[in-house]
C-alpha positions as CSV (number, residue, x, y, z in Angstrom):
1,R,89.9,-55.3,-35.6
2,R,87.5,-58.1,-36.2
3,T,84.5,-58.6,-34.1
4,Q,84.0,-62.0,-32.6
5,T,80.9,-62.7,-31.2
6,H,79.6,-65.9,-29.0
7,Q,75.7,-66.3,-28.7
8,T,73.6,-69.0,-28.8
9,C,69.9,-69.8,-28.3
10,N,70.8,-73.3,-26.3
11,Y,70.6,-71.1,-23.0
12,R,68.9,-74.0,-21.0
13,K,68.5,-73.9,-17.0
14,P,71.9,-75.2,-16.0
15,P,73.0,-75.3,-12.0
16,L,73.4,-71.9,-11.2
17,A,75.4,-70.9,-8.1
18,A,73.7,-70.2,-4.9
19,P,72.0,-66.9,-4.6
20,T,74.5,-65.1,-2.4
21,A,76.3,-61.5,-3.0
22,G,79.7,-61.3,-4.8
23,R,79.6,-65.2,-5.8
24,L,83.0,-64.2,-8.1
25,N,85.1,-63.0,-5.1
26,S,88.2,-65.0,-4.6
27,N,87.5,-64.5,-0.8
28,P,84.0,-65.2,0.5
29,D,84.4,-62.5,3.0
30,E,85.4,-59.8,0.9
31,P,82.7,-56.9,1.3
32,E,82.4,-56.3,-2.6
33,P,83.1,-58.3,-6.0
34,L,86.5,-57.9,-6.8
35,F,85.5,-55.8,-10.2
36,S,83.2,-53.4,-8.3
37,K,85.9,-50.4,-7.7
38,R,87.0,-50.7,-11.4
39,L,83.3,-49.6,-12.5
40,I,82.4,-46.8,-9.9
41,S,82.0,-45.0,-13.2
42,L,78.5,-46.1,-13.5
43,K,78.0,-43.6,-10.3
44,L,79.9,-40.7,-11.7
45,P,78.9,-39.1,-14.8
46,D,82.1,-37.3,-15.5
47,D,83.9,-40.5,-15.7
48,G,83.0,-43.6,-17.5
49,Q,79.7,-42.5,-19.1
50,S,81.6,-39.5,-20.8
51,D,84.7,-41.4,-21.7
52,P,84.4,-44.6,-23.5
53,V,88.2,-45.2,-22.6
54,C,87.5,-45.5,-18.8
55,L,84.6,-47.7,-19.7
56,A,86.9,-50.0,-21.7
57,D,89.4,-50.2,-18.8
58,S,86.9,-51.1,-16.4
59,L,85.4,-53.8,-18.6
60,S,89.1,-55.1,-19.5
61,E,90.0,-55.3,-15.7
62,C,86.8,-57.5,-15.2
63,C,87.4,-60.1,-18.2
64,A,90.8,-60.3,-17.0
65,I,89.5,-61.5,-13.3
66,L,86.8,-63.5,-15.2
67,N,89.8,-65.2,-17.6
68,I,91.5,-66.3,-14.3
69,R,88.2,-67.7,-12.7
70,T,87.1,-69.4,-15.7
71,G,89.9,-70.3,-18.2
72,L,87.8,-68.6,-20.8
73,N,88.8,-65.8,-23.5
74,F,86.8,-62.5,-23.0
75,E,87.8,-60.3,-25.8
76,I,86.4,-56.6,-25.9
77,S,85.2,-55.5,-29.2
78,D,86.3,-51.9,-29.8
79,P,83.9,-50.7,-32.4
80,N,81.1,-52.2,-30.5
81,L,82.2,-50.9,-27.0
82,R,81.8,-47.3,-28.5
83,A,78.7,-47.8,-30.3
84,A,77.4,-49.2,-27.1
85,H,79.0,-46.4,-25.1
86,L,77.2,-43.7,-27.4
87,A,73.8,-45.3,-27.5
88,W,74.2,-45.6,-23.6
89,Q,74.9,-41.5,-23.6
90,Q,72.0,-40.9,-26.0
91,E,69.4,-43.0,-24.4
92,S,70.6,-41.5,-20.8
93,A,69.9,-38.1,-22.3
94,S,66.4,-39.2,-23.5
95,W,65.3,-40.5,-20.4
96,L,66.2,-37.2,-18.8
97,A,64.6,-35.1,-21.4
98,S,61.4,-37.0,-21.8
99,L,60.8,-40.1,-19.2
100,L,62.0,-38.2,-15.8
101,P,60.3,-35.4,-13.6
102,A,61.4,-32.2,-14.9
103,G,64.2,-30.8,-12.9
104,T,66.1,-34.3,-12.7
105,K,69.7,-33.8,-13.4
106,E,71.1,-37.2,-13.3
107,I,69.7,-40.6,-13.5
108,S,70.1,-43.3,-10.7
109,H,72.9,-46.0,-11.0
110,L,70.1,-48.6,-11.6
111,K,68.9,-46.7,-14.6
112,K,72.5,-46.4,-15.8
113,A,72.9,-50.0,-15.4
114,A,69.9,-51.1,-17.2
115,I,70.7,-48.8,-20.1
116,L,74.1,-49.8,-20.1
117,L,73.2,-53.4,-20.1
118,S,70.8,-53.3,-22.8
119,R,73.2,-51.7,-25.2
120,M,76.3,-54.0,-24.5
121,C,73.7,-56.6,-25.7
122,E,72.5,-54.7,-28.4
123,F,76.0,-54.2,-29.6
124,P,77.7,-57.6,-28.1
125,V,80.8,-55.9,-26.7
126,I,82.5,-59.1,-24.9
127,A,83.1,-62.1,-27.1
128,V,83.5,-65.2,-25.1
129,S,85.6,-68.3,-26.4
130,G,87.5,-71.3,-25.3
131,V,86.9,-74.3,-23.3
132,G,87.7,-73.2,-19.8
133,N,89.5,-74.4,-17.0
134,S,89.9,-77.7,-15.6
135,N,89.3,-76.8,-12.2
136,E,92.9,-77.8,-11.3
137,K,95.0,-75.4,-9.7
138,H,98.8,-75.7,-10.7
139,A,101.5,-75.0,-7.9
140,P,103.3,-71.7,-9.0
141,D,107.1,-71.5,-9.5
142,I,108.4,-70.5,-6.2
143,Q,111.9,-70.7,-4.6
144,D,112.7,-72.1,-0.8
145,G,111.7,-70.0,1.6
146,E,109.3,-68.0,-0.2
147,A,105.8,-67.3,0.5
148,W,103.2,-69.4,-0.9
149,P,100.8,-67.3,-2.7
150,E,96.8,-67.7,-2.8
151,L,95.3,-68.9,-5.9
152,P,92.1,-67.5,-6.8
153,N,89.2,-69.7,-6.6
154,Q,88.3,-71.3,-10.3
155,L,84.5,-71.6,-11.2
156,S,83.1,-75.0,-11.4
157,A,82.3,-76.6,-14.8
158,N,79.0,-75.7,-14.6
159,E,79.7,-72.1,-13.9
160,V,82.1,-72.0,-16.7
161,R,79.2,-73.5,-19.1
162,K,76.9,-70.3,-18.4
163,F,79.7,-68.4,-19.8
164,R,80.1,-70.2,-22.7
165,D,76.2,-70.4,-23.4
166,G,75.0,-67.0,-22.4
167,G,78.4,-65.4,-23.8
168,C,78.3,-61.3,-24.0
169,H,74.7,-61.4,-22.6
170,Y,75.5,-63.4,-19.4
171,V,78.9,-61.7,-18.9
172,S,77.4,-58.1,-19.2
173,W,74.5,-59.1,-16.7
174,L,76.9,-60.7,-14.2
175,I,78.9,-57.5,-14.3
176,L,76.2,-55.4,-14.0
177,Y,74.2,-56.9,-11.4
178,H,77.2,-57.0,-9.0
179,V,78.1,-53.3,-9.8
180,C,74.4,-52.5,-8.5
181,E,74.4,-54.7,-5.6
182,F,77.7,-53.4,-4.3
183,F,76.2,-49.6,-4.9
184,E,73.1,-51.1,-2.9
185,R,75.1,-52.7,0.0
186,N,76.8,-49.5,0.9
187,R,73.8,-47.2,0.6
188,S,73.2,-45.1,3.6
189,D,69.5,-43.6,2.9
190,R,67.9,-47.1,3.5
191,E,66.4,-48.0,6.7
192,D,65.8,-51.7,5.9
193,P,69.3,-53.9,5.5
194,F,70.2,-55.0,2.3
195,E,69.3,-58.7,1.6
196,P,69.8,-60.6,-1.9
197,R,66.8,-61.5,-3.8
198,I,68.7,-63.1,-6.5
199,T,67.4,-66.5,-7.3
200,E,68.7,-69.1,-9.7
201,E,65.7,-69.4,-12.0
202,F,65.2,-65.6,-12.0
203,E,68.9,-65.3,-13.2
204,V,68.0,-67.7,-16.1
205,D,65.0,-66.1,-17.1
206,V,66.8,-62.8,-17.4
207,V,69.6,-64.1,-19.2
208,S,67.1,-66.1,-21.4
209,A,65.4,-62.5,-22.2
210,L,68.5,-60.8,-23.2
211,L,69.3,-63.4,-25.6
212,S,65.8,-63.1,-27.1
213,A,66.5,-59.4,-27.6
214,K,63.0,-58.6,-26.7
215,I,63.7,-56.8,-23.5
216,S,63.8,-53.1,-23.2
217,S,66.3,-51.1,-21.1
218,Q,63.1,-49.6,-19.1
219,A,61.9,-53.4,-18.5
220,L,65.5,-54.0,-17.1
221,H,65.4,-51.1,-14.9
222,I,62.1,-52.5,-13.4
223,I,63.8,-55.6,-12.9
224,F,67.1,-54.3,-11.4
225,K,64.2,-51.9,-8.8
226,A,62.5,-55.0,-8.0
227,L,65.9,-56.6,-6.8
228,F,67.0,-54.0,-4.8
229,L,64.1,-52.1,-3.6
230,R,63.7,-51.6,0.2
231,D,62.7,-48.9,2.5
């Protein structure tokens, strides 16, 4: 299948969403992002990290959700996904062999996320295309007496523009940040309560660094660690 990419160096500083957790939720009271449960494979080495099909299924569901929220098209490149998955496995093994203390059997979810984010940007896995939604909710076709379904919230034009400008790099960052946040919110080995530290300018800087292709997986791990570090 022909691989499509949508990358641009015109990633300026558009108005970003407020730094609240799970901001892609259709229901702001939900405890985790809509796609968190589909990416639990980041925590399970016998799942997504060993099977590219599982990772592809998880990303496909994320893309389907984002399509509803933005009106944009998100296409996964199978060859790039397999290349990114293989590189993810290889670098994770390299970290275990040479970067981490002897005897370490598994790397943390933050390290896994950092490596996967780096590789998904190196081999652009998700192509973003289209104009986006008009932010109009069209009435569904229902019969008299049927319950009126709750439609998912659509993102604003400013939010949609970030997906077009940032392409695969922004989508990958958004997915993996939300996954890390979900795990951190549900940790039971920390005394301090979780408080999101992500800010508008910080997110812009991270995505700009990803687009520049000059940021390593180790640097991304430090970024994730700084965002989620607590006692």
